[in-house]
C-alpha positions in Angstrom: -9.3 -84.9 -139.0 -12.9 -84.8 -139.8 -12.9 -84.7 -143.6 -13.8 -88.2 -144.7 -12.4 -89.8 -147.9 -13.6 -90.2 -151.5 -14.8 -93.6 -150.3 -17.5 -91.8 -148.2 -16.2 -93.2 -144.9 -13.8 -91.6 -142.4 -10.3 -93.4 -142.4 -11.0 -94.9 -138.9 -14.3 -96.3 -140.3 -12.5 -97.8 -143.2 -10.1 -99.4 -140.8 -12.8 -100.6 -138.5 -14.5 -102.4 -141.4 -11.3 -103.8 -142.8 -9.4 -104.7 -139.7 -11.5 -104.2 -136.5 -11.2 -102.1 -133.4 -7.4 -102.2 -133.2 -7.2 -101.0 -136.8 -9.5 -98.0 -136.0 -7.5 -97.0 -133.0 -4.2 -97.3 -135.0 -5.6 -94.9 -137.6 -6.8 -92.5 -135.0 -3.3 -92.5 -133.3 -1.6 -91.9 -136.7 -4.0 -89.0 -137.3 -3.1 -87.4 -134.0 0.6 -88.0 -134.6 0.4 -86.2 -137.9 -1.3 -83.3 -136.2 1.4 -83.2 -133.5 -1.3 -83.8 -130.9 0.5 -86.8 -129.2 4.0 -87.5 -128.1 5.7 -90.7 -127.2 7.2 -91.6 -123.9 9.0 -94.5 -122.1 7.6 -98.0 -122.4 5.8 -97.3 -125.7 3.4 -94.9 -124.0 1.7 -92.0 -125.7 0.1 -88.9 -124.2 -1.7 -85.8 -125.4 0.4 -82.6 -125.9 -0.9 -79.1 -126.2 -4.5 -78.0 -127.0 -6.9 -80.1 -129.0 -6.4 -79.4 -132.8 -9.2 -77.7 -134.6 -11.5 -79.9 -136.7 -10.8 -83.1 -134.8 -13.6 -85.7 -135.3 -15.4 -87.3 -132.3 -13.6 -90.6 -132.4 -10.1 -89.1 -132.6 -11.2 -86.5 -130.0 -12.1 -89.4 -127.6 -8.8 -91.1 -128.2 -7.0 -87.9 -127.5 -9.0 -87.3 -124.3 -8.0 -90.7 -123.0 -4.3 -89.8 -123.5 -4.4 -87.1 -120.8 -2.4 -89.6 -118.9 0.2 -91.8 -120.6 -1.1 -95.1 -122.0 0.2 -97.7 -124.3 -1.7 -98.3 -127.5 -2.7 -101.7 -126.1 -4.2 -100.1 -123.0 -5.9 -97.5 -125.1 -7.8 -100.1 -127.1 -9.2 -101.5 -123.8 -10.1 -98.1 -122.4 -13.9 -97.9 -121.6 -14.3 -94.5 -123.4 -12.6 -95.9 -126.5 -14.8 -98.9 -126.5 -17.8 -96.6 -126.2 -16.5 -94.5 -129.1 -16.1 -97.7 -131.2 -19.7 -98.7 -130.3 -21.0 -95.3 -131.4 -18.9 -95.5 -134.6 -20.6 -98.9 -135.4 -24.2 -97.4 -135.2 -24.3 -95.6 -138.6 -22.3 -98.4 -140.3 -24.8 -100.9 -139.0 -27.7 -98.7 -140.2 -26.1 -98.7 -143.6 -26.1 -102.4 -143.7 -22.3 -102.7 -143.4 -22.3 -104.7 -140.1 -24.2 -107.9 -139.3 -26.5 -108.4 -136.3 -26.1 -109.2 -133.5 -22.3 -109.6 -133.6 -21.6 -106.3 -135.6 -19.1 -107.9 -137.9 -18.5 -106.5 -141.4 -20.9 -107.9 -144.0 -19.7 -109.6 -147.1 -20.6 -106.5 -149.0 -18.6 -104.3 -146.7 -15.6 -106.6 -147.0 -15.9 -106.5 -150.8 -16.0 -102.7 -150.8 -12.9 -102.4 -148.6 -11.2 -104.9 -150.9 -12.2 -102.8 -153.9 -10.8 -99.6 -152.4 -7.6 -101.5 -151.4 -7.1 -102.3 -155.0 -8.1 -98.8 -156.1 -5.6 -97.3 -153.7 -2.5 -99.7 -153.6 0.3 -99.2 -151.1 2.3 -96.1 -152.2 5.8 -96.9 -153.6 7.3 -94.0 -151.6 6.1 -91.6 -148.9 7.4 -88.4 -150.5 4.6 -86.1 -151.6 1.8 -87.8 -149.7 -0.8 -85.7 -147.9 -1.9 -86.5 -144.4 -5.2 -87.8 -145.9 -3.3 -90.1 -148.3 -1.2 -91.4 -145.4 -4.3 -92.1 -143.2 -6.1 -93.9 -146.0 -3.0 -96.0 -146.8 -2.8 -97.1 -143.1 -6.5 -97.7 -143.0 -6.4 -100.0 -146.1 -2.9 -101.6 -145.8 -2.2 -101.7 -142.0 1.3 -102.7 -141.0 2.7 -102.5 -144.5 1.8 -98.8 -144.7 3.1 -98.2 -141.2 6.4 -99.8 -142.2 6.8 -97.7 -145.3 5.3 -94.3 -144.1 5.8 -94.1 -140.3 8.3 -96.8 -139.2 9.8 -95.1 -136.2 6.5 -93.9 -134.8 4.9 -97.3 -135.3 7.8 -99.2 -133.6 8.2 -96.7 -130.7 4.5 -97.0 -129.9 3.9 -100.7 -130.6 1.5 -100.0 -133.4 3.7 -102.4 -135.5 5.6 -105.3 -134.3 9.2 -105.4 -135.6 8.9 -109.0 -136.7 5.6 -108.4 -138.7 5.7 -110.1 -142.1 5.6 -107.8 -145.1 2.9 -109.7 -146.9 -0.9 -109.6 -146.3 -2.9 -106.9 -144.5 -2.3 -106.9 -140.8 -2.8 -104.6 -137.8 -0.5 -106.0 -135.1 -1.2 -103.4 -132.4 -1.1 -105.0 -129.0 -0.6 -108.5 -130.4 3.1 -108.9 -129.9 4.3 -111.6 -132.2 0.8 -113.1 -132.5 -0.4 -111.1 -135.5 -3.9 -110.4 -136.5 -5.3 -111.0 -140.0 -7.7 -108.4 -141.3 -10.5 -110.9 -141.6 -10.5 -111.6 -137.9 -12.9 -109.2 -136.3 -13.6 -109.0 -132.6 -16.4 -107.3 -130.8 -15.2 -104.5 -128.6 -18.5 -103.1 -127.3 -18.3 -102.1 -123.7 -21.1 -102.0 -121.1 -19.5 -98.9 -119.6 -21.5 -95.9 -121.0 -19.5 -93.2 -119.4 -19.0 -89.7 -120.9 -16.7 -89.0 -123.9 -16.5 -85.2 -123.8 -13.1 -83.7 -124.6 -11.5 -80.4 -124.4 -8.0 -79.0 -124.1 -5.2 -81.3 -123.2 -1.8 -80.7 -121.6 1.0 -83.0 -122.6 4.1 -84.4 -120.9 5.1 -88.0 -121.4 8.4 -87.1 -119.9 11.0 -88.3 -122.3 10.5 -89.2 -126.0 9.9 -87.3 -129.2 6.9 -85.3 -130.2 4.4 -86.0 -132.9 4.0 -84.7 -136.4 6.9 -86.3 -138.1 8.3 -89.8 -138.2 
């Protein structure tokens, strides 16, 4: 989904500024799920299914390309191509003064802007009637709380949300088990592996498990 938001940032960029690399990958996986481009398999794995959807942005395309073979979300965050995609995503944000140097953490101004949009777009009371763009923005801004409300089965099947995650605060618990991650904790995920990130058609097949597109 390469459409951006009224904020001026793509949902995964909002998530990266507000919650770090795991948040960005979480939003990308939700986007692919809503498009029916990934399916779930045993052991909380995901894999690509069918051809690449039209209009897919570079970051989501890289994530999908990495899922040619089944991976867990935690493995996906550590994948060299995803780390490279995160590094490339940071470049325009840093050029806009939203990330500090040299650690590429969100500036105070960036955090204030994310907090402003979080207040401007509170967590929806219900999921009925939401567009895919509404859902992605809610997840980008509210993390586990939005996943619990809008995509609980997908989030639990894939490990994007830990079943014991508290309901308060803004957290992205992907890959953290019961050690949850506050949004203000931001870890550098730049990789020294500068391999290619091209992506084309994908064939699915995680074995068992349901397809994407609905929770």
